[in-house]
C-alpha positions, -999 to +999 in steps of 0.1 A: +489+056+054+463+035+073+483+039+104+480+076+104+442+074+097+438+051+128+458+075+149+437+104+136+405+085+145+418+078+181+428+114+184+393+125+173+377+100+197+398+114+226+388+150+217+351+141+216+354+123+250+372+153+265+345+177+252+318+155+268+336+154+301+341+192+300+304+198+291+293+175+320+315+194+345+302+227+332+265+216+336+271+202+370+288+235+381+259+256+368+233+234+385+253+235+418+256+273+417+220+279+407+208+258+437+222+284+461+195+310+465+183+337+488+159+312+503+188+290+516+184+286+553+215+291+574+200+269+601+194+239+579+224+238+555+257+220+561+273+248+541+260+284+541+274+316+526+252+347+521+255+385+520+232+406+541+228+443+532+217+471+554+229+493+583+261+483+600+283+499+627+314+494+648+329+512+678+360+504+698+363+536+718+387+553+694+373+542+660+336+546+651+322+534+617+286+536+607+271+528+573+235+527+562+243+508+530+269+483+543+271+445+540+279+415+560+291+383+543+281+353+566+297+319+563+291+287+582+325+271+591+334+234+593+323+229+629+286+231+619+277+255+648+301+283+642+298+312+618+321+340+605+309+375+598+329+396+573+318+433+574+323+458+546+337+493+551+367+485+572+348+470+601+367+441+618+353+407+612+336+385+638+349+349+636+340+316+652+307+328+668+288+298+680+251+294+674+222+272+684+190+267+665+158+281+679+125+274+662+124+262+626+146+286+608+164+309+633+199+308+647+207+326+679+242+332+693+251+310+722+252+332+753+229+358+739+216+384+763+196+416+761+228+436+754+247+411+732+231+390+706+232+378+670+201+365+652+202+351+617+177+335+594+174+331+556+162+368+552+174+388+583+205+395+602+204+413+636+236+420+655+243+438+687+275+422+698+299+436+725+332+421+735+363+436+751+350+472+748+341+468+711+306+469+697+293+456+663+258+462+651+239+452+620+203+454+608+204+438+574+185+417+549+192+393+520 
């Protein structure tokens, strides 16, 4: 009988330890997720992911898509200077676009010109990007 009581105590101790670890992981996850906010700066974060909402468009000569209430999901990829742009509404993605920091909080596409640029900061996304006869635009906010 004493043997089963000791095993029961060990089992209870294990369950309590497991609950503590589970609670710790849950709290850590909540704190990590809540630390990501609309004020996150894509220029200063090692990891960035944010959705910008507003007008977007795409034209490749045969297909034309234009939405006033579209979205662009922006992610910073592992290189630290390249970003991916995933558009809503069937607009093809822009991937691996390289940026450089200008000023305190603004990123500008490397090779920007008056007719082809992407500007991004923690609140605004502006795109007028042309490549291989295709044009993407966005005027969006977070």
